[in-house]
Phi, psi and omega in degrees: 000134189234103183275176192222121171226130179295148187279339179218129178286344183273001182294169176294351179254033188304322181301309180294316180307312181300315185292326178294322176296318182300319179297317185280347178278103184298347180275351182280143186292155178299329182295314180295325176297316178297329178284330182282324188300314179299325183292325181295317182285333171300312181294319181289330182293334178277335190271333181272116180232135178270069183262161184221135183221189188274068173258164180306147185292333181214136180217136172219123178264127182282063180290118183301145178270132171225123180280154180285135186276350175223170179288353183236017186256029183290331174296301176304324177296318177298315175301317180302316183293322178289318177301316181294334179290318184269336182196219185290151176287137182248136182303134181296324182286330172300314179298314181298325180291324181287319188280006177059032182290134179227159177305158176308145016268014188267305179068225180237128179276156183298324180298323179282341173293320177293315182298317181291337175288319176291339193306128176224187182281005169276355188239160176238135180292157183236010186274190185238014184273352180234153178304328177214148181291159184251148169259092188075155181288142181300323185273351183201123179285324185273152168268174178255159169288149182213137182220135179243158180204157177241006195234021177290138169273171175295327174297320177301314181301318180293324181294315182296317180294324180294339181268003172095014180246122172289162180232125171281133183229155176250126179244110183058248180241032183221137178266146171221167183238118174287126186233354179181179178195160169225205189285345185232338189226155165258148179245138187227140167277129180236125180296352174261330188222022170074288186217137174233149175235125180231144172296159179312313185289323177296320179295315185297321179291313180296322183292326186291340181288345174253019180072017183055031180289140179221146175231125176256125181246134184221129163282152177294144182264126178239113178256129187250136175238119180197156175299150174260339181212131186207161171276161178303140183154199183266149175206173183235143174242125176242136180246129170252119185252129179237129170271096194283147170201119184275138174297145002263021180298141187290126181273354180284349184275144172056058169301146180255147179229170182053046183285135179218159176222141181225141178253143179251113186260120182286160175304133182108340172243163182211150171294143176292157181309134178081000178275149174247140180290326180256132175240143175266135180247166176289162175304147184229134168264163179304134182095350183268163181229142175224165181221159178211154182226150174224139174263128181234161180242135176239103184256347182234141173292153182154184181240131194226143172250119181254123179247151180227133176234136178231147182207163176210159179266139173230158178245141176218174184215137170237135181281172171297153178228157188299342182285358174106002177280140178280168173288153171200161175256154180219161172229133185218157175268131172232154183173207182192177181212163175203167180215159180223158185248145179224127175253114177259115187229159178288340173224146181290137182264105180243009180259128183282161178291168176240129183241138180233162179234161180248029179295135186267359178078002184264163169291141176239142180256007178216150174307145190212163183259138166254121180277132171252136180233127181246143174228143174210120189276351184257270184275346184090162180280131175267321185196145172254127182246151176198163170212145184252134176050044179058029178275197184291153179283133182232164181236149183293326184293321183263326184252356182083178181293161184296136184238111184271122184236350193263128177293121176185153172277351186220050169296150177238150176227119175251134181211157176194166182232159178232133180268178186288346175270000178093001180285137185246127176291143171297132185297143175248146185234129173257126177245172176060037178279121189253121176224132175221103175246018182235129178295159175293165173232154183207168173219158191224139174223150179249129183054046179058034172096013179295145177276336185225158174212153178248014182221146174287347178271110180232173178244122175273135175249116185245134172233147182213156179221132172210103190289343186255274189278346180091161181273132185257316187209180180208159178209160191222159176204151176264353185218006177070015178239301177267119184244147175291158173297156174301138175223161184301146182293139174212152180279346177230149178205131175286142188213146175250128179273157171300142194291333185295144180288156176127195179287130180243137175246130175248135182250146177216148174229152175240156173228138180265179189289343177267348178111000178289128178255133180288156169301154176293138172240160193223165167214150182239150175210148179265121179268122179223108182258354183262136177284171180289164184256126178247133184203161173055063175286132184229128178248135180229121349290160185286326184206179185049055180285125185275158178304132173069018175270124175298148180236121178270139179239129177234147183208153175257124181229129180226155171210119189279338187260294185261348179092159182281128174267313173201155178236132180241137167258116181253131180220153177226162184246134177047049173057034176288152172288347180269127182245138178256132183258124176244134175288134174266135187264140181286128179244010176104149174056048174069009182264132178235142183225148172208165182234127171277124179305153174300142179241166181287169185305142172066017179279135177265123185245128174244139178215162177212166179250136174236124181235140181235140178258176187288350176266002177095002176288141179240132175243145182227125173251104180240034177056054178052044171093353185259352187061152171283146185204157172206163181234134176289116186288150178288161177290166176294142180281166180298325176296322180294321180297316180296314179298320180293326179291318179300310182301317185293322183293319181298315178301319180297316180297314180300323178299314183292319183298317178298323180293325180290320177297325181289339182276341174283000000 
């Protein structure tokens, strides 16, 4: 848990500072806290703006990752990462001891994040994280400039990142470091999870839970102007010193006094008569620049490193915090340093070095190193620089020789060298650097993805992908044991399945031009060469079909392997060669039905059943070649009607007579 108390009540954010101290002071009544909270969010709601401006479209700062060594060390871990980005890595527990870091629920307060940034060898830590307190960090005597703010917009964050400065931020009770952004997301170093990506809106919401607190850390900027190559004689070194503070962080905080700058002259060079190595400058506020110059003598040839360090004193204050630490004031040294190289030679070196590579132009199947070799017959090579695929510029001395890791037929390597006299070689570029360390991938379909076939002869549809060397060949198998020889890749191929019916699996492999073989990939199809079974044709009514009377036909159709696809009732009239097809509808339990429309008197109707299964097999039941048939019978003749009337009348009379006898 990481609580928050501002480091200075005198800052430009005094209103918020006071309210945050009010909340964290456990002795204040709950009523006052509740009154303060709405005011905080009213102020912050006006300060956070989702604005967008003309910053670079993408930025990522290579801030080294350090995980927090305890469950409550996220603040010191973030400071360690930023310190390591700008200069020497500082032990995290040293930082925690300076920052008064304590186990949850306390963690590290924001005021102590600032104080731990300023910490120098003028001060002694007061925490409990080390067996004994330290006087300055072991790895660095000077502190860094530090500025906190509560009013940054998202555009401000992008602007600061684009200038090469990470920002430590507070989300709820956890610190994170903004290290980059693109068109949709911000990127953060997190001491618990390495790297996080949040959309702009997600970030704005998360950031607001920490009051939009931000911390900017800056080493002093020292720019040196001096010759890189000269003959023995006199020369001048000029240093421009800037106490940096990026907008919109407030520049009124932590003015420096007793500002000085000192030059370190190596053996072989000397200060001119009357020169002093250390010079006193005027007081500097954040954002201001000062300069100093030295006249030096170079009497001996050689290669020299000249360094300049500048510093100033700042004063700070940390309030008491709930974990029990009292308030105190401090004074610390903050500043920065830089160096330049000088080659003093008997003749001026105006010829740049020459760099060569040993790439063989061949395909490689594993990540590999390209060795760069530079020569310079005059002042000598100072450094070899390179970048792969337009990536970040690297050096051989710090990063090692170029190491190609990306699968491609056209990796690029740009490289050049600089000699000790400062001559820069025109960059050379190697293209078509070929690396393929990944097998191809593929997919297979049979008969364009059909699930069933009625023939052992099928067509295979093959697709493959190999982003680097490309696909060279393919082979196939019916059992994953016996394989065809390799053959040139093609998207279509005729194939014979094994003859037995049922599920058939075809296996395929691909090989690329460098020799990588894909894992086997498969496709399945059901082989069904037997047609459906048609039985039990039923006609309703069976005979004496009256004129224009519909006739229903029912039948049982089954197919055990691929299943029934469709059943057709085909009929013709009066032995015509023209057949009408009617779909028969499934009624459950293998039963299909259709209706032949009623026909006129004495029409002869012939019909048959056609059934198709899902594999394309067709079965026909045509009554063994004779077709099923019926004739529409004629209506009753007048004589038949008269006879029927007489019989009916007689029956009525007999019925009445029998009924009269019964009543007597």
